[in-house]
C-alpha positions in Angstrom: -215.9 42.7 -213.0 -215.5 41.7 -209.3 -216.5 38.1 -208.4 -218.5 37.5 -205.3 -217.5 35.2 -202.6 -219.8 32.4 -201.6 -218.4 32.1 -198.2 -220.5 33.9 -195.6 -219.1 36.2 -193.1 -215.8 36.7 -194.9 -214.6 40.1 -195.8 -217.7 42.0 -194.5 -216.0 45.3 -194.4 -215.3 45.4 -198.2 -217.5 44.6 -201.2 -214.3 43.6 -203.0 -214.1 39.9 -203.6 -211.5 39.7 -206.4 -208.2 41.6 -206.9 -206.2 41.3 -210.1 -202.7 42.5 -209.8 -200.2 43.0 -212.7 -196.5 43.1 -212.7 -196.1 42.1 -209.0 -197.4 39.6 -206.6 -195.5 36.4 -207.6 -193.0 36.8 -204.6 -195.4 38.4 -202.2 -196.9 35.3 -200.4 -197.6 37.1 -197.2 -199.7 39.8 -198.8 -201.7 37.3 -200.8 -202.5 35.3 -197.7 -203.7 38.5 -195.9 -206.0 39.2 -198.8 -207.3 35.6 -198.7 -207.9 35.8 -194.9 -210.1 39.0 -195.7 -212.1 37.0 -198.2 -210.5 38.5 -201.3 -209.2 36.2 -204.0 -206.4 37.3 -206.2 -205.3 36.8 -209.7 -201.7 37.5 -210.5 -200.5 38.5 -213.9 -196.6 38.8 -213.6 -193.6 38.0 -215.5 -191.0 38.2 -212.6 -189.2 34.9 -211.9 -190.8 33.0 -209.0 -188.6 32.5 -206.0 -188.7 29.8 -203.3 -192.0 30.1 -201.4 -193.8 32.1 -204.2 -197.4 33.1 -203.7 -200.3 30.7 -204.3 -203.3 32.9 -205.3 -206.6 31.8 -207.0 -204.7 32.0 -210.3 -201.0 32.8 -211.2 -200.3 33.8 -214.7 -196.5 33.6 -215.0 -194.7 31.9 -217.8 -191.7 31.2 -215.8 -193.7 28.5 -213.8 -194.1 26.5 -217.0 -192.1 24.9 -219.9 -190.6 28.3 -221.2 -193.4 29.2 -223.5 -193.8 33.0 -223.5 -191.0 33.8 -221.2 -190.1 36.8 -223.4 -193.5 38.3 -222.5 -193.5 41.2 -220.0 -196.6 41.9 -217.8 -198.3 44.1 -220.5 -198.0 41.3 -223.0 -199.3 38.7 -220.5 -202.4 41.0 -219.8 -203.0 40.9 -223.5 -202.9 37.2 -223.6 -205.4 37.1 -220.7 -207.7 39.3 -222.7 -207.2 36.9 -225.6 -208.0 33.9 -223.5 -211.2 35.5 -222.1 -212.3 36.0 -225.6 -211.9 32.2 -226.3 -208.4 32.6 -227.8 -209.4 34.7 -230.7 -207.8 37.9 -231.9 -211.2 39.8 -231.7 -211.9 43.5 -231.4 -211.1 43.4 -227.7 -207.6 42.3 -228.4 -207.1 44.8 -231.2 -208.2 47.6 -229.1 -205.6 46.6 -226.4 -202.7 46.3 -228.8 -201.7 50.0 -228.4 -201.2 49.5 -224.6 -199.8 46.1 -224.9 -197.0 47.3 -227.4 -196.4 50.4 -225.4 -196.0 48.5 -222.2 -193.6 46.0 -224.0 -191.4 48.8 -225.3 -191.4 50.7 -222.0 -190.4 47.5 -220.1 -187.4 46.9 -222.5 -188.8 43.5 -223.2 -186.8 41.6 -225.9 -188.4 42.1 -229.3 -188.5 38.4 -230.1 -191.3 35.7 -230.2 -194.7 37.1 -229.5 -193.3 40.5 -228.3 -192.2 40.9 -231.8 -195.7 40.3 -233.1 -197.4 42.5 -230.4 -195.1 45.5 -231.2 -195.3 45.1 -234.9 -199.1 45.1 -234.8 -199.3 47.7 -232.0 -196.9 50.4 -233.1 -199.3 51.9 -235.7 -202.1 51.7 -233.2 -200.2 53.8 -230.8 -199.9 56.6 -233.3 -203.6 56.2 -234.5 -204.8 55.3 -231.0 -208.5 55.6 -230.1 -207.5 56.9 -226.7 -207.9 60.7 -226.6 -205.3 61.1 -223.7 -202.6 58.9 -225.4 -203.3 60.7 -228.7 -202.9 64.2 -227.1 -199.7 62.9 -225.5 -198.4 61.8 -229.0 -199.2 65.3 -230.3 -197.4 67.0 -227.3 -194.2 65.0 -227.7 -194.4 65.1 -231.6 -194.6 61.3 -231.8 -195.8 61.0 -235.3 -194.1 57.9 -236.7 -194.7 54.2 -235.7 -190.9 53.6 -235.0 -190.0 51.7 -231.7 -187.1 53.7 -230.7 -188.9 57.0 -231.0 -191.7 55.8 -229.0 -189.2 54.8 -226.2 -187.5 58.1 -226.3 -190.5 60.4 -226.5 -193.5 58.8 -225.0 -192.4 56.4 -222.3 -190.3 58.8 -220.3 -193.4 61.1 -220.0 -195.6 58.2 -218.9 -193.1 56.7 -216.4 -192.2 60.0 -214.7 -195.4 60.3 -212.6 -195.1 56.8 -211.3 -191.4 57.4 -210.5 -192.3 60.3 -208.3 -194.9 58.2 -206.5 -198.3 59.1 -208.2 -199.1 57.6 -211.5 -202.5 59.2 -211.7 -201.6 61.5 -214.6 -200.4 58.6 -216.8 -203.4 56.5 -215.8 -205.9 59.2 -216.8 -204.2 59.7 -220.2 -204.2 56.0 -221.0 -207.9 55.6 -220.2 -210.0 55.5 -223.4 -212.7 57.9 -222.0 -213.8 61.5 -222.9 -211.6 64.5 -223.5 -212.2 66.2 -220.2 -209.2 67.1 -218.1 -206.7 65.8 -220.7 -204.7 69.0 -220.8 -204.4 69.0 -217.1 -202.9 65.5 -217.1 -200.7 66.3 -220.1 -199.3 69.3 -218.2 -198.9 67.1 -215.0 -196.8 64.5 -216.9 -194.7 67.2 -218.3 -193.9 68.7 -215.0 -193.2 65.1 -213.6 -190.9 64.5 -216.5 -189.0 67.7 -215.9 -188.7 66.9 -212.1 -187.3 63.4 -212.7 -184.7 64.6 -215.2 -183.5 67.2 -212.6 -183.4 64.4 -210.0 -181.6 62.0 -212.3 -178.9 64.8 -213.2 -178.3 65.5 -209.5 -178.1 61.9 -208.2 -176.1 60.8 -211.2 -173.5 63.6 -210.3 -173.4 62.3 -206.8 -173.1 58.6 -207.8 -170.2 59.6 -210.3 -168.4 61.2 -207.4 -168.9 58.1 -205.4 -167.5 55.9 -208.3 -164.5 58.1 -208.7 -163.8 58.2 -204.9 -164.1 54.6 -204.3 -162.2 53.3 -207.4 -165.0 51.1 -208.8 -163.0 50.4 -211.8 -161.9 47.2 -210.0 -165.5 46.3 -209.1 -167.3 43.6 -211.1 -170.6 44.9 -209.8 -170.9 48.6 -209.1 -173.1 49.1 -206.1 -173.7 52.8 -205.2 -175.9 54.2 -202.6 -177.0 57.6 -201.1 -179.0 59.0 -198.3 -181.9 61.1 -199.7 -181.8 59.6 -203.1 -185.3 59.1 -204.6 -186.4 55.5 -205.0 -188.2 56.2 -208.2 -185.0 57.0 -210.1 -182.8 54.1 -208.9 -183.7 52.0 -212.0 -182.6 54.6 -214.6 -179.6 55.5 -212.5 -178.5 51.8 -212.5 -179.1 51.6 -216.2 -177.1 54.7 -216.8 -174.1 53.3 -214.8 -174.4 50.0 -216.5 -174.3 51.6 -220.0 -171.3 53.9 -219.1 -169.1 51.3 -217.4 -170.2 48.1 -219.2 -170.7 46.2 -216.0 -173.8 45.2 -213.8 -174.9 48.2 -211.6 -177.0 48.5 -208.5 -178.2 51.8 -207.2 -179.7 52.1 -203.7 -181.7 54.9 -202.1 -180.8 54.7 -198.3 -183.0 55.7 -195.5 -182.1 55.6 -191.7 -181.9 51.8 -191.4 -182.4 50.3 -194.8 -182.2 51.0 -198.4 -184.4 50.1 -201.5 -182.7 49.9 -204.9 -182.6 48.7 -208.5 -180.2 46.8 -210.5 -179.4 46.5 -214.3 -177.1 43.9 -215.7 -175.1 43.2 -218.8 -175.8 40.4 -221.3 -173.4 37.8 -219.8 -174.4 38.1 -216.1 -177.6 36.8 -214.6 -178.3 39.4 -211.9 -181.2 37.4 -210.3 -179.1 34.3 -209.8 -176.4 36.4 -208.2 -178.9 37.9 -205.8 -180.2 34.3 -204.9 -176.6 33.5 -203.7 -176.5 36.8 -201.6 -180.0 36.4 -200.1 -178.6 36.1 -196.6 -177.5 39.8 -196.8 -180.8 41.0 -198.3 -184.2 41.8 -196.8 -186.0 40.9 -200.0 -185.3 40.9 -203.7 -186.9 40.0 -207.1 -186.8 40.5 -210.8 -185.2 38.7 -213.6 -181.8 38.2 -215.2 -181.3 41.6 -216.5 -183.1 43.8 -213.9 -184.0 43.5 -210.4 -185.2 45.2 -207.3 -183.9 44.7 -203.7 -184.1 45.9 -200.1 -180.9 45.8 -197.9 -180.3 46.8 -194.3 -177.7 49.5 -193.8 -175.6 47.3 -191.7 -175.5 44.7 -194.4 -174.7 47.0 -197.3 -170.8 46.4 -197.2 -171.1 42.7 -196.9 -173.7 42.6 -199.7 -171.3 44.6 -201.9 -168.4 42.2 -201.2 -170.5 39.1 -201.7 -172.1 40.0 -205.0 -168.7 41.1 -206.4 -167.4 37.7 -205.4 -170.2 36.0 -207.1 -169.7 38.1 -210.3 -165.8 37.5 -210.3 -166.5 33.7 -210.3 -169.0 34.1 -213.2 -167.3 36.8 -215.4 -163.6 36.5 -214.7 -161.2 39.4 -215.4 -162.5 39.6 -218.9 -165.9 40.6 -217.5 -164.6 44.0 -216.7 -163.8 44.9 -220.3 -166.5 47.1 -222.0 -167.1 45.5 -225.3 -169.1 46.6 -228.4 -170.3 44.1 -231.1 -171.1 44.7 -234.7 -172.8 42.5 -237.4 -170.4 43.4 -240.3 -167.1 45.0 -241.0 -167.3 46.9 -244.4 -165.5 49.5 -246.5 -167.5 52.7 -246.6 -168.4 52.3 -250.2 -170.2 48.9 -249.5 -172.8 50.6 -247.4 -175.5 50.9 -250.0 -179.1 52.0 -249.7 -180.4 48.9 -251.3 -179.3 46.5 -248.5 -180.0 49.1 -245.8 -183.7 49.4 -247.0 -183.9 45.6 -247.2 -182.7 45.3 -243.5 -185.5 47.5 -242.4 -187.7 44.5 -242.9 -186.2 43.1 -239.7 -187.9 45.9 -237.7 -189.2 46.7 -235.2 -185.7 47.3 -233.7 -185.1 47.5 -230.0 -183.9 45.4 -227.0 -183.2 41.9 -228.2 -183.4 42.9 -231.8 -181.0 45.9 -232.3 -180.5 47.6 -235.5 -177.9 46.0 -237.8 -174.5 47.6 -237.0 -171.3 47.8 -239.1 -167.7 48.7 -238.5 -166.0 51.1 -240.9 -162.4 51.6 -240.5 -159.7 54.3 -241.4 -162.1 57.1 -242.1 -161.6 60.9 -242.0 -164.3 62.7 -240.1 -165.2 66.3 -240.8 -167.6 67.5 -238.0 -170.0 70.1 -239.1 -171.4 70.5 -235.7 -171.0 68.6 -232.3 -173.6 66.0 -233.4 -173.2 65.9 -237.1 -170.3 65.1 -239.4 -169.2 63.9 -242.7 -167.3 60.5 -243.0 -165.0 59.8 -245.9 -162.6 57.2 -247.1 -161.1 59.4 -249.8 -163.6 58.0 -252.3 -167.0 57.7 -250.8 -168.6 60.1 -248.3 -171.6 59.6 -245.9 -173.4 61.9 -243.4 -173.2 60.7 -239.8 -174.9 61.6 -236.5 -173.2 61.0 -233.1 -170.7 62.7 -230.8 -167.9 64.3 -232.7 -166.9 67.4 -230.6 -163.6 66.1 -229.4 -162.2 64.6 -232.7 -159.1 66.0 -234.4 -160.0 67.0 -238.1 -156.7 65.4 -239.4 -157.3 62.2 -237.5 -158.0 58.7 -238.9 -160.9 56.9 -237.2 -162.6 53.5 -236.9 -166.4 53.9 -236.2 -169.2 51.6 -235.4 -172.8 52.5 -236.2 -176.1 51.7 -237.7 -176.9 53.0 -241.3 -180.4 54.0 -242.1 -182.3 55.9 -244.9 -183.4 59.4 -243.8 -185.5 61.1 -246.4 -183.9 58.9 -249.1 -180.2 59.7 -247.9 -178.0 57.1 -246.2 -177.1 58.3 -242.7 -174.9 56.5 -240.2 -175.8 56.8 -236.5 -172.4 56.4 -234.8 -172.3 54.7 -231.4 -168.5 54.7 -231.0 -165.4 56.2 -232.5 -161.7 55.1 -232.0 -158.5 56.4 -233.4 -157.4 53.8 -236.1 -154.5 51.7 -235.4 -151.8 51.7 -238.1 -151.9 48.7 -240.3 -149.5 45.9 -239.4 -146.6 45.2 -241.7 -145.8 41.7 -242.6 -142.3 40.5 -242.0 -140.2 39.5 -245.0 -138.3 36.2 -244.9 
């Protein structure tokens, strides 16, 4: 509900007296002051790190202002905590009915699945599939999202919901997430499908242009990859930066340039605090914000090259030459025969898996790989065999390979989802005395 101001003569042109903003506002003091001057109080619910001179609204719900409690929460999780607080701190029906949206928002924002996020997503995943919201239920049907598994929600649901907003109008997603009647649902489902197709086409085209830029400018020697393009759509800069960071294993920033300035997004790697680096480059930026692993920024065209040089200088001091090496980590190195259904089934108790709590991974060495298609293969060490999913089109059948992947039970069968394959190095021979 909207609160009414007791101050006479303030904000006469509008009946609005309270504005609640979510996932923004912490670092927008000018806008908050304008609202206050118009007689509109603001409550900010936001997880972005406060920068110097942050906003001072009526209330600021932001865990980064406190002692560290709840800093893993994204804004969707914080909104749930506000609902809980308004109910006297109890986990009542209001909290339970909001768990589907809170867990969906937590997964979509790639928040780490630790602390309260883990509780929210664990409790909320089944509620997404069995949601009381007709629009979300219909979207689950449309995307064949039938299992309460975190990575499937992220792959199938969130791209459809995010697409409309990326193109500048989130109405379709908003309508589907309302818990109202069934009217108009098919129209909004169709609209999210069209938006999703459009964003995929945009991403393919812009990524191809970014890839050409990477190749042309020899970004292999860059600590932070900063790409920019005239006419690029602002809404896909985040996914583009994430795609580049994943491919090259280093922080990446993608900027959609207009005539005089550009707006962009950045995604980082675990060892590099992108927000702290931007703080040290703020003289070259119009504005910026975010957190350690993701950011948004605005830069003047004339400052772009100086910004690129400065952030690379900051990254070189932080990361060193080793920071340019793309690395993969695994939890265990095992012989193929030691991958047993028993412990894989036990490991599923660590779910939900996702950002901050990845699926357990293993390294398996010196295997033969017989590809039955471009995405399916049979792994063998001569004694034990296992089915695998991954990318196998370029492998030589007679080769010997090391693989890294995550084992899982699929309809009772042990299957390895392979994330990387390398030709095995010959074993080292010990020298005789």
